[in-house]
TIVO-2410 file (N, C-alpha, C; in nm, 3 decimals):
# residues 129
REC num residu      c1      c2      c3 atome chaine
REC   1      M   0.701  -3.239  -3.713     N      A
REC   1      M   0.663  -3.145  -3.610    CA      A
REC   1      M   0.669  -3.214  -3.476     C      A
REC   2      R   0.725  -3.146  -3.380     N      A
REC   2      R   0.742  -3.203  -3.247    CA      A
REC   2      R   0.620  -3.169  -3.162     C      A
REC   3      V   0.568  -3.267  -3.091     N      A
REC   3      V   0.453  -3.250  -3.003    CA      A
REC   3      V   0.504  -3.212  -2.864     C      A
REC   4      P   0.447  -3.106  -2.803     N      A
REC   4      P   0.494  -3.065  -2.670    CA      A
REC   4      P   0.474  -3.176  -2.567     C      A
REC   5      T   0.573  -3.193  -2.483     N      A
REC   5      T   0.563  -3.291  -2.376    CA      A
REC   5      T   0.498  -3.226  -2.254     C      A
REC   6      R   0.458  -3.309  -2.161     N      A
REC   6      R   0.398  -3.256  -2.037    CA      A
REC   6      R   0.496  -3.164  -1.964     C      A
REC   7      Q   0.624  -3.201  -1.964     N      A
REC   7      Q   0.724  -3.119  -1.896    CA      A
REC   7      Q   0.736  -2.982  -1.962     C      A
REC   8      M   0.731  -2.978  -2.095     N      A
REC   8      M   0.740  -2.850  -2.165    CA      A
REC   8      M   0.618  -2.764  -2.135     C      A
REC   9      I   0.502  -2.825  -2.132     N      A
REC   9      I   0.380  -2.750  -2.103    CA      A
REC   9      I   0.383  -2.698  -1.960     C      A
REC  10      A   0.427  -2.782  -1.867     N      A
REC  10      A   0.437  -2.740  -1.727    CA      A
REC  10      A   0.537  -2.626  -1.711     C      A
REC  11      A   0.652  -2.637  -1.776     N      A
REC  11      A   0.754  -2.532  -1.767    CA      A
REC  11      A   0.701  -2.401  -1.824     C      A
REC  12      F   0.630  -2.409  -1.933     N      A
REC  12      F   0.570  -2.288  -1.992    CA      A
REC  12      F   0.470  -2.226  -1.896     C      A
REC  13      G   0.387  -2.309  -1.835     N      A
REC  13      G   0.288  -2.259  -1.738    CA      A
REC  13      G   0.352  -2.191  -1.619     C      A
REC  14      V   0.456  -2.251  -1.564     N      A
REC  14      V   0.527  -2.191  -1.451    CA      A
REC  14      V   0.590  -2.058  -1.493     C      A
REC  15      G   0.648  -2.054  -1.610     N      A
REC  15      G   0.707  -1.930  -1.660    CA      A
REC  15      G   0.605  -1.820  -1.674     C      A
REC  16      M   0.487  -1.853  -1.724     N      A
REC  16      M   0.381  -1.753  -1.739    CA      A
REC  16      M   0.334  -1.703  -1.604     C      A
REC  17      L   0.322  -1.792  -1.505     N      A
REC  17      L   0.281  -1.750  -1.371    CA      A
REC  17      L   0.384  -1.657  -1.309     C      A
REC  18      L   0.511  -1.688  -1.323     N      A
REC  18      L   0.616  -1.603  -1.268    CA      A
REC  18      L   0.618  -1.467  -1.336     C      A
REC  19      A   0.600  -1.465  -1.466     N      A
REC  19      A   0.598  -1.337  -1.538    CA      A
REC  19      A   0.480  -1.251  -1.494     C      A
REC  20      A   0.366  -1.315  -1.473     N      A
REC  20      A   0.248  -1.240  -1.430    CA      A
REC  20      A   0.262  -1.189  -1.287     C      A
REC  21      A   0.333  -1.261  -1.202     N      A
REC  21      A   0.346  -1.223  -1.062    CA      A
REC  21      A   0.456  -1.119  -1.039     C      A
REC  22      A   0.547  -1.102  -1.131     N      A
REC  22      A   0.662  -1.013  -1.110    CA      A
REC  22      A   0.622  -0.871  -1.072     C      A
REC  23      P   0.526  -0.805  -1.142     N      A
REC  23      P   0.491  -0.669  -1.100    CA      A
REC  23      P   0.436  -0.662  -0.959     C      A
REC  24      A   0.356  -0.758  -0.920     N      A
REC  24      A   0.299  -0.758  -0.784    CA      A
REC  24      A   0.409  -0.780  -0.681     C      A
REC  25      L   0.501  -0.869  -0.707     N      A
REC  25      L   0.609  -0.895  -0.613    CA      A
REC  25      L   0.700  -0.774  -0.598     C      A
REC  26      A   0.722  -0.702  -0.707     N      A
REC  26      A   0.808  -0.584  -0.700    CA      A
REC  26      A   0.744  -0.475  -0.617     C      A
REC  27      H   0.612  -0.469  -0.612     N      A
REC  27      H   0.541  -0.364  -0.541    CA      A
REC  27      H   0.538  -0.388  -0.391     C      A
REC  28      H   0.539  -0.511  -0.349     N      A
REC  28      H   0.533  -0.541  -0.206    CA      A
REC  28      H   0.669  -0.523  -0.143     C      A
REC  29      G   0.671  -0.511  -0.012     N      A
REC  29      G   0.796  -0.485   0.057    CA      A
REC  29      G   0.822  -0.335   0.062     C      A
REC  30      W   0.947  -0.297   0.087     N      A
REC  30      W   0.983  -0.157   0.106    CA      A
REC  30      W   1.083  -0.108   0.003     C      A
REC  31      S   1.128  -0.192  -0.087     N      A
REC  31      S   1.235  -0.152  -0.180    CA      A
REC  31      S   1.194  -0.038  -0.272     C      A
REC  32      W   1.066  -0.019  -0.295     N      A
REC  32      W   1.019   0.087  -0.382    CA      A
REC  32      W   1.000   0.220  -0.309     C      A
REC  33      A   1.014   0.219  -0.175     N      A
REC  33      A   0.986   0.337  -0.095    CA      A
REC  33      A   1.114   0.404  -0.046     C      A
REC  34      N   1.109   0.536  -0.035     N      A
REC  34      N   1.218   0.616   0.019    CA      A
REC  34      N   1.236   0.581   0.166     C      A
REC  35      S   1.358   0.588   0.216     N      A
REC  35      S   1.382   0.552   0.356    CA      A
REC  35      S   1.338   0.661   0.454     C      A
REC  36      E   1.330   0.786   0.407     N      A
REC  36      E   1.287   0.896   0.495    CA      A
REC  36      E   1.135   0.905   0.498     C      A
REC  37      K   1.082   0.929   0.616     N      A
REC  37      K   0.938   0.939   0.632    CA      A
REC  37      K   0.889   1.079   0.600     C      A
REC  38      I   0.767   1.087   0.549     N      A
REC  38      I   0.701   1.214   0.526    CA      A
REC  38      I   0.566   1.210   0.596     C      A
REC  39      T   0.507   1.327   0.614     N      A
REC  39      T   0.373   1.336   0.669    CA      A
REC  39      T   0.283   1.399   0.564     C      A
REC  40      L   0.171   1.334   0.539     N      A
REC  40      L   0.072   1.382   0.443    CA      A
REC  40      L  -0.055   1.413   0.520     C      A
REC  41      Q  -0.109   1.532   0.500     N      A
REC  41      Q  -0.238   1.568   0.560    CA      A
REC  41      Q  -0.336   1.592   0.447     C      A
REC  42      G  -0.456   1.542   0.464     N      A
REC  42      G  -0.555   1.561   0.360    CA      A
REC  42      G  -0.689   1.502   0.399     C      A
REC  43      T  -0.768   1.475   0.297     N      A
REC  43      T  -0.903   1.424   0.313    CA      A
REC  43      T  -0.915   1.292   0.238     C      A
REC  44      I  -0.975   1.194   0.301     N      A
REC  44      I  -0.994   1.064   0.236    CA      A
REC  44      I  -1.091   1.080   0.120     C      A
REC  45      K  -1.046   1.036   0.003     N      A
REC  45      K  -1.131   1.037  -0.116    CA      A
REC  45      K  -1.199   0.902  -0.133     C      A
REC  46      T  -1.120   0.794  -0.122     N      A
REC  46      T  -1.174   0.658  -0.132    CA      A
REC  46      T  -1.101   0.567  -0.035     C      A
REC  47      I  -1.170   0.459   0.002     N      A
REC  47      I  -1.112   0.354   0.087    CA      A
REC  47      I  -1.137   0.222   0.017     C      A
REC  48      S  -1.032   0.141   0.004     N      A
REC  48      S  -1.046   0.006  -0.050    CA      A
REC  48      S  -0.982  -0.091   0.047     C      A
REC  49      M  -1.058  -0.190   0.087     N      A
REC  49      M  -1.004  -0.293   0.176    CA      A
REC  49      M  -0.970  -0.420   0.098     C      A
REC  50      A  -0.969  -0.412  -0.034     N      A
REC  50      A  -0.946  -0.528  -0.120    CA      A
REC  50      A  -0.800  -0.572  -0.117     C      A
REC  51      P  -0.775  -0.703  -0.128     N      A
REC  51      P  -0.638  -0.753  -0.138    CA      A
REC  51      P  -0.572  -0.698  -0.265     C      A
REC  52      P  -0.441  -0.688  -0.272     N      A
REC  52      P  -0.346  -0.749  -0.180    CA      A
REC  52      P  -0.322  -0.666  -0.054     C      A
REC  53      H  -0.361  -0.539  -0.053     N      A
REC  53      H  -0.349  -0.458   0.068    CA      A
REC  53      H  -0.451  -0.346   0.062     C      A
REC  54      P  -0.506  -0.309   0.177     N      A
REC  54      P  -0.598  -0.196   0.181    CA      A
REC  54      P  -0.529  -0.068   0.134     C      A
REC  55      T  -0.608   0.019   0.073     N      A
REC  55      T  -0.554   0.142   0.015    CA      A
REC  55      T  -0.649   0.258   0.040     C      A
REC  56      L  -0.591   0.373   0.069     N      A
REC  56      L  -0.667   0.498   0.075    CA      A
REC  56      L  -0.623   0.585  -0.043     C      A
REC  57      H  -0.714   0.660  -0.098     N      A
REC  57      H  -0.678   0.770  -0.187    CA      A
REC  57      H  -0.709   0.895  -0.107     C      A
REC  58      V  -0.607   0.979  -0.092     N      A
REC  58      V  -0.615   1.097  -0.006    CA      A
REC  58      V  -0.590   1.221  -0.090     C      A
REC  59      T  -0.682   1.316  -0.080     N      A
REC  59      T  -0.662   1.444  -0.147    CA      A
REC  59      T  -0.585   1.535  -0.052     C      A
REC  60      A  -0.464   1.572  -0.092     N      A
REC  60      A  -0.378   1.658  -0.011    CA      A
REC  60      A  -0.430   1.802  -0.016     C      A
REC  61      Q  -0.376   1.885   0.070     N      A
REC  61      Q  -0.420   2.024   0.078    CA      A
REC  61      Q  -0.396   2.100  -0.052     C      A
REC  62      D  -0.298   2.055  -0.133     N      A
REC  62      D  -0.273   2.122  -0.262    CA      A
REC  62      D  -0.356   2.064  -0.375     C      A
REC  63      G  -0.444   1.967  -0.345     N      A
REC  63      G  -0.532   1.908  -0.446    CA      A
REC  63      G  -0.480   1.779  -0.508     C      A
REC  64      T  -0.355   1.745  -0.481     N      A
REC  64      T  -0.298   1.621  -0.535    CA      A
REC  64      T  -0.364   1.501  -0.467     C      A
REC  65      V  -0.401   1.400  -0.546     N      A
REC  65      V  -0.458   1.278  -0.490    CA      A
REC  65      V  -0.346   1.175  -0.478     C      A
REC  66      W  -0.324   1.131  -0.355     N      A
REC  66      W  -0.220   1.034  -0.322    CA      A
REC  66      W  -0.280   0.895  -0.305     C      A
REC  67      Q  -0.207   0.795  -0.352     N      A
REC  67      Q  -0.239   0.656  -0.319    CA      A
REC  67      Q  -0.159   0.622  -0.195     C      A
REC  68      V  -0.230   0.580  -0.091     N      A
REC  68      V  -0.166   0.545   0.036    CA      A
REC  68      V  -0.191   0.397   0.061     C      A
REC  69      D  -0.086   0.317   0.052     N      A
REC  69      D  -0.096   0.174   0.079    CA      A
REC  69      D  -0.086   0.152   0.229     C      A
REC  70      L  -0.183   0.080   0.284     N      A
REC  70      L  -0.180   0.045   0.426    CA      A
REC  70      L  -0.103  -0.086   0.441     C      A
REC  71      G  -0.107  -0.146   0.559     N      A
REC  71      G  -0.042  -0.275   0.578    CA      A
REC  71      G  -0.118  -0.384   0.504     C      A
REC  72      N  -0.066  -0.504   0.508     N      A
REC  72      N  -0.142  -0.614   0.450    CA      A
REC  72      N  -0.272  -0.629   0.530     C      A
REC  73      P  -0.369  -0.704   0.482     N      A
REC  73      P  -0.498  -0.710   0.553    CA      A
REC  73      P  -0.486  -0.748   0.701     C      A
REC  74      R  -0.396  -0.839   0.734     N      A
REC  74      R  -0.379  -0.880   0.874    CA      A
REC  74      R  -0.324  -0.765   0.957     C      A
REC  75      Q  -0.221  -0.696   0.906     N      A
REC  75      Q  -0.161  -0.584   0.979    CA      A
REC  75      Q  -0.260  -0.468   0.994     C      A
REC  76      T  -0.334  -0.441   0.888     N      A
REC  76      T  -0.431  -0.332   0.894    CA      A
REC  76      T  -0.537  -0.361   0.998     C      A
REC  77      A  -0.588  -0.484   1.001     N      A
REC  77      A  -0.687  -0.523   1.102    CA      A
REC  77      A  -0.627  -0.515   1.242     C      A
REC  78      A  -0.502  -0.558   1.258     N      A
REC  78      A  -0.438  -0.554   1.389    CA      A
REC  78      A  -0.420  -0.410   1.439     C      A
REC  79      S  -0.409  -0.315   1.346     N      A
REC  79      S  -0.395  -0.174   1.386    CA      A
REC  79      S  -0.527  -0.118   1.439     C      A
REC  80      G  -0.637  -0.189   1.412     N      A
REC  80      G  -0.769  -0.143   1.452    CA      A
REC  80      G  -0.845  -0.076   1.340     C      A
REC  81      F  -0.781  -0.058   1.224     N      A
REC  81      F  -0.847   0.006   1.111    CA      A
REC  81      F  -0.926  -0.097   1.032     C      A
REC  82      T  -1.053  -0.067   1.009     N      A
REC  82      T  -1.140  -0.153   0.928    CA      A
REC  82      T  -1.206  -0.068   0.820     C      A
REC  83      G  -1.283  -0.130   0.736     N      A
REC  83      G  -1.356  -0.057   0.633    CA      A
REC  83      G  -1.459   0.039   0.689     C      A
REC  84      N  -1.494   0.024   0.817     N      A
REC  84      N  -1.592   0.112   0.880    CA      A
REC  84      N  -1.530   0.217   0.971     C      A
REC  85      T  -1.397   0.220   0.979     N      A
REC  85      T  -1.329   0.314   1.069    CA      A
REC  85      T  -1.342   0.457   1.020     C      A
REC  86      A  -1.337   0.476   0.890     N      A
REC  86      A  -1.340   0.609   0.832    CA      A
REC  86      A  -1.427   0.607   0.708     C      A
REC  87      K  -1.453   0.726   0.655     N      A
REC  87      K  -1.533   0.736   0.533    CA      A
REC  87      K  -1.477   0.848   0.446     C      A
REC  88      P  -1.508   0.847   0.318     N      A
REC  88      P  -1.465   0.957   0.233    CA      A
REC  88      P  -1.511   1.091   0.292     C      A
REC  89      G  -1.419   1.187   0.288     N      A
REC  89      G  -1.446   1.318   0.345    CA      A
REC  89      G  -1.381   1.339   0.480     C      A
REC  90      D  -1.341   1.230   0.547     N      A
REC  90      D  -1.276   1.242   0.677    CA      A
REC  90      D  -1.133   1.295   0.660     C      A
REC  91      A  -1.092   1.378   0.755     N      A
REC  91      A  -0.954   1.427   0.758    CA      A
REC  91      A  -0.863   1.313   0.804     C      A
REC  92      V  -0.743   1.307   0.745     N      A
REC  92      V  -0.647   1.203   0.780    CA      A
REC  92      V  -0.506   1.261   0.776     C      A
REC  93      T  -0.423   1.212   0.867     N      A
REC  93      T  -0.279   1.242   0.864    CA      A
REC  93      T  -0.209   1.108   0.845     C      A
REC  94      V  -0.119   1.103   0.749     N      A
REC  94      V  -0.047   0.980   0.718    CA      A
REC  94      V   0.102   1.002   0.740     C      A
REC  95      L   0.163   0.918   0.821     N      A
REC  95      L   0.308   0.912   0.836    CA      A
REC  95      L   0.353   0.790   0.758     C      A
REC  96      G   0.447   0.810   0.667     N      A
REC  96      G   0.491   0.695   0.589    CA      A
REC  96      G   0.607   0.727   0.498     C      A
REC  97      N   0.632   0.636   0.407     N      A
REC  97      N   0.746   0.645   0.316    CA      A
REC  97      N   0.696   0.663   0.173     C      A
REC  98      R   0.745   0.769   0.111     N      A
REC  98      R   0.706   0.803  -0.025    CA      A
REC  98      R   0.775   0.713  -0.128     C      A
REC  99      N   0.710   0.697  -0.241     N      A
REC  99      N   0.767   0.623  -0.352    CA      A
REC  99      N   0.900   0.686  -0.392     C      A
REC 100      L   1.000   0.603  -0.426     N      A
REC 100      L   1.129   0.654  -0.472    CA      A
REC 100      L   1.115   0.743  -0.595     C      A
REC 101      D   1.014   0.715  -0.677     N      A
REC 101      D   0.986   0.798  -0.794    CA      A
REC 101      D   0.900   0.915  -0.747     C      A
REC 102      S   0.963   1.030  -0.726     N      A
REC 102      S   0.892   1.145  -0.670    CA      A
REC 102      S   0.785   1.201  -0.763     C      A
REC 103      A   0.781   1.154  -0.886     N      A
REC 103      A   0.674   1.196  -0.978    CA      A
REC 103      A   0.543   1.127  -0.944     C      A
REC 104      K   0.550   1.020  -0.863     N      A
REC 104      K   0.430   0.947  -0.823    CA      A
REC 104      K   0.383   0.993  -0.686     C      A
REC 105      A   0.256   1.025  -0.676     N      A
REC 105      A   0.195   1.060  -0.547    CA      A
REC 105      A   0.150   0.930  -0.483     C      A
REC 106      H   0.244   0.859  -0.426     N      A
REC 106      H   0.222   0.724  -0.377    CA      A
REC 106      H   0.310   0.701  -0.255     C      A
REC 107      M   0.253   0.648  -0.150     N      A
REC 107      M   0.331   0.621  -0.030    CA      A
REC 107      M   0.279   0.499   0.043     C      A
REC 108      K   0.363   0.446   0.130     N      A
REC 108      K   0.326   0.334   0.215    CA      A
REC 108      K   0.313   0.387   0.357     C      A
REC 109      A   0.195   0.369   0.415     N      A
REC 109      A   0.168   0.423   0.548    CA      A
REC 109      A   0.232   0.339   0.657     C      A
REC 110      V   0.292   0.408   0.752     N      A
REC 110      V   0.341   0.346   0.875    CA      A
REC 110      V   0.234   0.366   0.983     C      A
REC 111      R   0.177   0.487   0.984     N      A
REC 111      R   0.070   0.521   1.079    CA      A
REC 111      R  -0.028   0.614   1.009     C      A
REC 112      I  -0.157   0.591   1.031     N      A
REC 112      I  -0.256   0.688   0.991    CA      A
REC 112      I  -0.328   0.736   1.116     C      A
REC 113      T  -0.365   0.862   1.115     N      A
REC 113      T  -0.436   0.922   1.228    CA      A
REC 113      T  -0.566   0.981   1.177     C      A
REC 114      I  -0.675   0.937   1.238     N      A
REC 114      I  -0.808   0.985   1.203    CA      A
REC 114      I  -0.878   1.022   1.333     C      A
REC 115      A  -0.932   1.145   1.339     N      A
REC 115      A  -1.005   1.194   1.456    CA      A
REC 115      A  -0.925   1.174   1.585     C      A
REC 116      G  -0.794   1.200   1.577     N      A
REC 116      G  -0.709   1.191   1.695    CA      A
REC 116      G  -0.665   1.051   1.734     C      A
REC 117      R  -0.708   0.950   1.661     N      A
REC 117      R  -0.670   0.812   1.693    CA      A
REC 117      R  -0.566   0.762   1.593     C      A
REC 118      N  -0.459   0.702   1.647     N      A
REC 118      N  -0.353   0.645   1.564    CA      A
REC 118      N  -0.384   0.500   1.529     C      A
REC 119      Y  -0.359   0.466   1.403     N      A
REC 119      Y  -0.368   0.329   1.355    CA      A
REC 119      Y  -0.229   0.295   1.301     C      A
REC 120      D  -0.154   0.217   1.379     N      A
REC 120      D  -0.016   0.185   1.346    CA      A
REC 120      D  -0.009   0.058   1.263     C      A
REC 121      M   0.020   0.075   1.133     N      A
REC 121      M   0.033  -0.039   1.042    CA      A
REC 121      M   0.165  -0.112   1.068     C      A
REC 122      Y   0.269  -0.035   1.093     N      A
REC 122      Y   0.403  -0.089   1.115    CA      A
REC 122      Y   0.463  -0.021   1.239     C      A
REC 123      P   0.420  -0.060   1.359     N      A
REC 123      P   0.467   0.007   1.481    CA      A
REC 123      P   0.620   0.005   1.496     C      A
REC 124      E   0.683  -0.099   1.445     N      A
REC 124      E   0.828  -0.110   1.458    CA      A
REC 124      E   0.901  -0.007   1.373     C      A
REC 125      R   0.833   0.058   1.281     N      A
REC 125      R   0.893   0.158   1.194    CA      A
REC 125      R   0.866   0.301   1.237     C      A
REC 126      I   0.799   0.317   1.351     N      A
REC 126      I   0.768   0.451   1.401    CA      A
REC 126      I   0.880   0.496   1.493     C      A
REC 127      D   0.937   0.610   1.461     N      A
REC 127      D   1.044   0.666   1.545    CA      A
REC 127      D   0.982   0.714   1.676     C      A
REC 128      T   1.043   0.680   1.787     N      A
REC 128      T   0.992   0.721   1.917    CA      A
REC 128      T   1.068   0.840   1.974     C      A
REC 129      N   1.157   0.900   1.895     N      A
REC 129      N   1.234   1.016   1.944    CA      A
REC 129      N   1.149   1.140   1.944     C      A
***
């Protein structure tokens, strides 16, 4: 019977880390999102400021609950949005990009608007026309 070497154990460990990180890496960025922007209007159901990125769950006017990914924590803070900016029950308008899988009520926010104030997560992605 062959005893595993340190190199084999290290290679196995690196492989396991990469396999575990693959779903998270696939979710970040924009490759999963449609290139056309949509506008979602609804009511905030929940707010999470937890890493890897802050998230809102928004109940749309038709009752569908959407997952709205905000910017990364640094971008979200730079937009002026914090965990105390809004609360469940507040009206929100979200401009962003929907998941390529239209069966998923999931989008990445470019801008959220609450009580007439804009919070731009990705100002460079907002059309000025």
